[in-house]
N, C-alpha and C positions, 0 to 999 in steps of 0.2 A: 273274067274281068270283075273288078270290084267297084262298088259305087264310089263316086268322088267324095273325098273327105272335106271337112270344113277347112282345114289348112290349105288343101289344093285349090278350093274355090276362092279362098281369100287371096292366095298368091296370084291366081289368074286375074282376079279383079284389080289387084295392085299393078300388075304388068300392063293391063289395058289403060290404067288411069295414073300413070306415074307422076305426072305433074301435079294433079290434084292431091294425090296422097303425100307427095313431098311437102307441099305447102302445109297440108294439115299436120304432118309430123313436126314440122318446124314450129307451128303454133303450139302444138301439144308440149313440145320440149320447152318452149318459152314459158308455158304455163307451169310446168313442173319446176323449172329453175326458179321462177318467180315465187312459187309456193315455198320451195326450200329456203330461198333467200328471206322470204317473209318470216318463216318459222325461225330461222337462225337469228334474224334481227329481233324477233319477239323474245327469243330465249336470252339474247344479249341484253335486251332492255330489262327483262325480268331480273337477270343477274345483277345489272347495274343498280336496279331498284333495291334488290336485296342488300347489295354492298352499301348503297347509300343509307338504307335503313339501319344496317348494322353499325355503320360509322356514326350515324346520328345517335344511335342508342349508346355506343361506346363513348361518344363525346359527352352525351348527357350523363353517363355513369361517371366519367372522369370529372366533369364539372361538379356532380354531386359529391364525389369523393373530395375534390378540392374545397368545396364549400364546407363539407363536414370537417376537414382538416383545419380550415381557417376558423370555423366556429369552435373547434376543440382547443386550438391554440389560444383563441381569445378568452375562452373560459378559464384555461389554466393561468394565463396572464392576469386575468381579473382576480382569480383566487389568491395568487401570490401577492398582488398589489394590495388587496384588502388586508392580507395577513400583516404586511409590513407597515400598513398605514394605521391599523386599528390597535387600540390599547387592549382589546379583547379581555384578557383575564382580569384586568383591574376594574372593569366595569365602566360603562359610559358616563355614569353619574359621578364617578370619582375623578378628581383632578389628576391629569397625567402630567406630572411635573418633570419628567425626564424623557429622553429619547429611548425608544425601544431598541434594545440591542439585537443583533442578528440572531444570536442564540435564542433569545426570548421569542423572536418572531418565528423561528423554525420550530421551536417546541410548541408554539401556539398552532402552527400549521398542522403538525402531526395530530394534536388533540382534535382539531376540527375535522380532519380526515376520519379519525376514529369515531367521532360523534355523528357524522353525517351518513345515515343509513340509506339515504335516497341517491347518493352519488353513484353515477354509472360506473361499473367495475373497470371499464377501459380507461375512463378519466382518472379514477383513483390510482390505477397503476402508473399512468403518465405523471401524475402529481407526485407519487412516491419516488419516481425516478428523479424528478426535478429537485425535490427536497434533498434526496440522498446526494445528488451531484453537488448541491450547494454546501452540504456538510463536508463533503470531500474537499472542495476547493478552499474551504477556510481552515483546513487542517484537522478536521474531526471525522475521520473516516469511519470510526467505530459506530458513531451515532446513525450513520446512513445505512449500515448493514441490514438491520431488520426491515427497513423500507424496501431495499432492493430484493431481499429475500422474498418478501410478500408479493412484489410486482412480478418476480420471476415465476413464482408459483402460479399466479394468474395466467401469465403468458403460456406457460407449459400446458396448463389445463385447458386453455382456450384454443391455442393454435398448434400445440405439440412441441416437444423439446427440440425439434430440428428446425422450427420456424425462425426466420431472420430476427423477429422481435425477441424470441427466447434466447437465441445464441448471442446476440449483441449484448443483452442484459447480463447473461451469464459471464461473459468476458469482463464486463464492467465490475461485476461482483467479485471475480477473481482478483482484480486489481485492488478492490476495497479490502478484501481479506489480507492480501499481501502487505499493503501499507499499514493496516491496523495490527500487523504482527501476528495475525492468525494464520501462520504459515502452513500448517497441516491442511487446513480447510482450503487454502489457496491452491495447494498442490493437487488435492483430490478433485476439486472442481475444475481446475485448469487443465488437468490431463484429460478429463472427460470432454471439455470444450474443444481441445486441440484435436482429439480423435474425430469429433463431429465435423469440425471446420474442414479438416483435410478431406474427409469423405464427401462433403457436400460442395465445397468451394475450391478444393484443390490446394496444394502446398504453397503456391505463390500468391494467393489472394491476400489482400490487405487484412481481411477479417481473420485470416489464419496466422499471419506473421505477427500481429500485435499480441495475441495471447501466447504465442511462442516466446516472445521477449519476456513477458511477465512471468511465465512459468519458469524460465531459466533463472530469473531473479529470485523466485521463491525457492528453487532448488539450492541456490547459493546461500540464502538466508537459513535454510535448514541444515547447512553443512554438507549437502550432497554435491560436492564440488565436481566430481566426475560427470554427474548427470548434467550439471550446469554447463560444463565445458563442452560436452558432446552436443547439446542442443544449440548452444551459441555458435559452434563451428558449422552447424548445419544451416542456421537461419541467416547469418551475416552475409554469405555470398548471395543468397536469394534476395535479401533486402537491397544489396548493391545493384543487382541485376534489375530488380523490379522498380525500386524507388529512387535509386541513384546513391552515390557515395556521400552526398551532402545532406540528404534528407535527415530530419531530426530523429525519426525512428531508427534509421540506419546508424546514426552516430551514437544513439543510446545503446543499441545492441553491441556496437563495436567497443564501447566503453566497458560493457560487461565482459565481452570476450577478452579484452586486454587484462581485466582483473583476474579472469580465470587462468590466463597464461601466467601471470605473476604468481598466483597462488600455487601453480604447478611447477614453479621454478624455471619457466620458459621465458626468461627476462628479455632476451633479444627480440623475441616475437612480440612481447608486450610493448617494448620500446618502439618498434617499428609501427605498430598499430596506433599507439598514442601520439606519435608524431603526425600521422595522417589525420587523426581526430582533431588535434589542435589546429592544424593547417586548414581543415575544412570549416571549423567554427569561425576562424578569422578574427574578428574584433576581440581583443583581450579585455576590453572594458565590459563585455557582455557577461552577466553572471553565469550563463551556460558554458562559457569558455574557461572559467576560473578553476573549476574542479578538475577538468582534464589537464590543465596546465600543472596543477599540483601533482597529479598522477604521473605526468611526463617527467617532472622533476624526480619523483620516486624511481622511475625507471632509469634515469641517468645514474642515480646513486647505486642502484642494484647492479648496473653493468660497469661500475668502476669509474664513471665519468663524474667524479665528485665535485669538481669546481663548477661544471655546468649545472649540476643538481642544486648547488647552493645559490648560484646566480639566479636560476629560474625560480627557485623557492622564495628568494628575497623579493623578486618582482611580483610573484603571485600573492605573497602575504601582503605586500603594500597595496596591491589592487583590491584584495579582499577587504582590508580595513577601510578602504575608500568607498568601494561599491556596495559592500554589505555592512558589516559592523564588527568591531574588535571581538565581541562576544559570540559572534556567529560560530556554530560548530565547525564549519569549514576553516574559518580563520584560525581557530584554536588548534585544529588538527595540523595545518600546514606549518604554523609557528612551532608546534611541538616537534615536528619532523626536522624543521630547520635547525632547532637547537641541538638535536641529536646529531645531525650531519656535521654541524660546525665542531662539536666536541670530537667527533670521530676523525675529522680532517686534521684537527690540531693535535690529536693524540692524547688529549686530556679532557675530562669532563669539566663542564662549568662548575664553579664552586657551589656547593649546596647552600641553600639559604639557611640563615640562623633558625634553629627550631623555636617555635613559640613557647611561651610559658606553659600552655596547656599540654603541648606535646612532651616537653621535658618532664612535667609532673606526672603525666599519664605513663610514660615509659618507666618512671620510677615507682609506679604503683600507687601514687598519691592522687587518687581519683577525686576525692572531695575537694582538694585544693585545685585540681585541674578544672573541675566544674565551676568553682568560684572564679577562677581566672577567665574562663570563657564568658561567664555572666558579666564580669567587669568589662571585658572587651566588647560585648554586644551593646552594653549601656553607653560606653564611651565613644564607640565608633559606629553607632546605629545608622546615621544618615549616610555615612561613607559606604557602609556595607550594602545598603539598599540602593545605591546608585547603579546606573546601567541596568543590567538584567535583574539585579537583586539576588543573584545566586549565592553571593558571599554570605548574605544574611541567613539564608536557609542552610547553608553548609555549617555555619556556627551553631544553629539550633540542632543540627544532627550531632555535632561534636558534644554539645551540652547534654543531649539525651544519652549518648554513649558513656560519657564520664559519670553521669549520675547513676547509671545502671552499674558501672564499674564500682562505684562507691556503695552500691546496694541501697541507695536512698530512693525507694519506690514512690514515696509521697512527692518528693521534689521532681522525680521523673514524670509523674502524671501531670503535675502542674506545668512543667515545661512543655509537655506534649499539647496540653490544652491551650497554652499561650501560642504556640507555633501554629496549631490548626486554626485558631481564631484569627491570628494576624495575617495568615496567607490564604484564607478561605476563598478569596476571589481570584487567586492566581490562575493564569492561563499558560504559564511557562512550564513545559514538561519537566525540566530539570528541577525547578523549585518544588513542583508537586512530588517528584520522585524522592527528594531529600526529606520533605516533611512526612510523607507516608512512611518512608523507611524508619525515620526516627520514632514514629508512633507504632511501628510494628516490631521493634526490637524486642519488646516483651509482650506477653499476652494480655497484660492488664494496664494498658496506657490510659484507659478511661475515655478515649475519644470514641464517639459512637460510630457504628459500622457504616452508616450512610455517608458521614463526612469522610471517613477513610476511603470508601469506595469512590467518592468523587475525586479525591487526590490520585488514586490509582488509575482511574480512567483518564485523567489529564496526562498522566505520566506515560501513557501508551504511545504518545508521539515523540518520545525521547529520541534524540539524534543518535545515541549509542544504544543499540538494541540489547547489548549484554546487561546494561544496568536495568532496563525495563524487564528483562527476563528474571534477573535476580529478585527484583521487587515483586513480580508476579509469583515467584516461588514462595517467597515469605508470606505474601498475602493469602495465597491458597492454603498454606500450612496453618496460619492462624484461623482460617475458617474451617479447618478440619477436613479439607479436601486433600487427602494424602496422595492420591494418584496424580492429581493435577500439580501438586507441589513437587513431586518427584519428577514429573515430566518437564516442568519449567527449569528445575535445577539441572537436569541433564542437558537441556538445550543450552543453558548458560555455560556449562562446563565445556560443551562441544564448540562453542562459538570461538572462532580463531582470533577475534578481536578482543576477547575478554582478558583483562589483566589477572595475574595470579591472585592479587588481593581480593578480587571478586569471585574467582572460582573457588577459593578457599571457603568463603562464606556460603557459596552455593552448595559445596560439598557437605557442610555441616547441616544445611537444611535437608539435603538428600538423606543424610544419616538419620535424622529425626523422622522423616517421612517413611523411610524403610522400616524403622522400628515400629511406627504406628501401623504399617501394613503387615506386621508380623514376619519381617525378613531379618532376623537377628544377625545372620552372618554378613549380609550386605550392609547393614547398619554399622557393624563394627569396622568393616573394611573402609567405608566412606569416612567414618570419624577418624580413624588412624591416618588416612590420607590427608585430611584437613589439618590435623594436629601437626603433622610433619611439616606442612607448608607454613603454618603459623609460627611454629617454633624457630624457623629460619629467619623470620622477619619481625617477630614481636616477643618480648618488649624491645629487644635490640633491633637496630636497623636505622636507616637514614631516609627512607622514602618520604617524600613530601606529603603524600596522602596517607599518613600514619593512621589516621582515625579509621580507615577502612580495615586495617589489620586489627584494631581494637574491636571493631564490630564483629569481625570473623571470630575473634577470641571469645567474645561474649556469647555468640551463638554456639561455639564449641563447648563452652561451659554448660549451656542449657542442654545440648545434645548429650554431654557426658552424664548428666543426671538421669537421662532416659535410657540410654543404650545399655547401661549396666543393670537395668532392671529387667526382670522377666515379665512376659505378658500372659 
């Protein structure tokens, strides 16, 4: 036998005292359960405390962020209000006898930003964004570009290129570049933004769709019509699905897609889309509706529905004259189309207007007499010429400059340029600025200082017709000795589908001169011969109303001819 074990003795004790042990076990179980419950409740209480503490901390953090944002907004508002209220540059002791213009206020704001070294970098970036946006809204996108570039550099360095602040500002800068006609930069930055947006936010996000729209517009501006069409066909269905068929961004993208269809000869598809766009816009008195109406009229004409095209064109032109103004580029464009359509319907063109004395004399090679006739016209009709937009006045100055150069009267040419530059020095009209700048750049020795010319060229960058801006830029860059830039702008102008032949002929002469300066003699000769062929078919014979554009092309061709025949 073996000695009794502890387990045996414990079991025997329990069997003899079942009631007592049962009661004790119940009490022990209750104690264990109570302890477990207490521990669970304590743990739960601790968790609740931690959550409450975290929530309180988060709320405090959010409140601090809100207060910081409010303080930042107030600081920015204070800065801008002080800029617009203060005479600043004129000095407080000096009488401020006129209201500060918006441009002066913005220029003052930029100077204050540059001078304030104690300004927090984040606030500086926000202010740069604000000022750049203001420049953009008043139609001066070029002036806002350096500000957005600086702010973007700060955001990228501080938060990284993929941060929301960086990407949102990058997309805004793409739009700036595109509207300022800096198409290559818009495309390069826009393609980068689109890749990042698609990767980070997905293809259907609003932040992705908007830069897609702008990039497609930039492709079209650059003449990359297939790229524009492909991107527009991709994003329009997404916009309709995500934002709806009547959303303003959707309608903007649909308008671009319709233009791509028309450019590709897919006129029925363009027509269908334009009908949808006009129906979605609704109110024909809304300026946003008028351009789509004019485009729809064009689609009617392209698909053979000529009477409908003319009827809608007349309605659109009348509304544009009422809602906008007779000299608005849209009004001029639709009225020009309407005249062509009516001539095509009737099977005969409208009778050409009687040529002016300046035209008749110029076509006869009597440039001195033509210049005098133009002077007389300006003196006798000055007030009438400057009525409305005043573009007739600058056009006559351009004609005067061209005819004086035709007569080889350089002294009179320089005097005419000086008068035009002085008379129109405060113009904000892009067409006026383009015409004055072109007049003063027709020869390398106009006598107008570079800063004045640069101001006119800068104002002309908002020209409604990109091809004339491109031609002016080519000429300006050539006069500055920037041969590569001149050739680039001339090439863009020649590739622009909207550019008339009288303009591309002038651009081709500039290209010839730039190629000569770049030591590309074969390319220079080819370009010059191309230009001469076009000019010979239209000058001095011809009946085109804008005859002086052919004279300008001929003058530039003469200048090119003296260069291209020389060896370098």
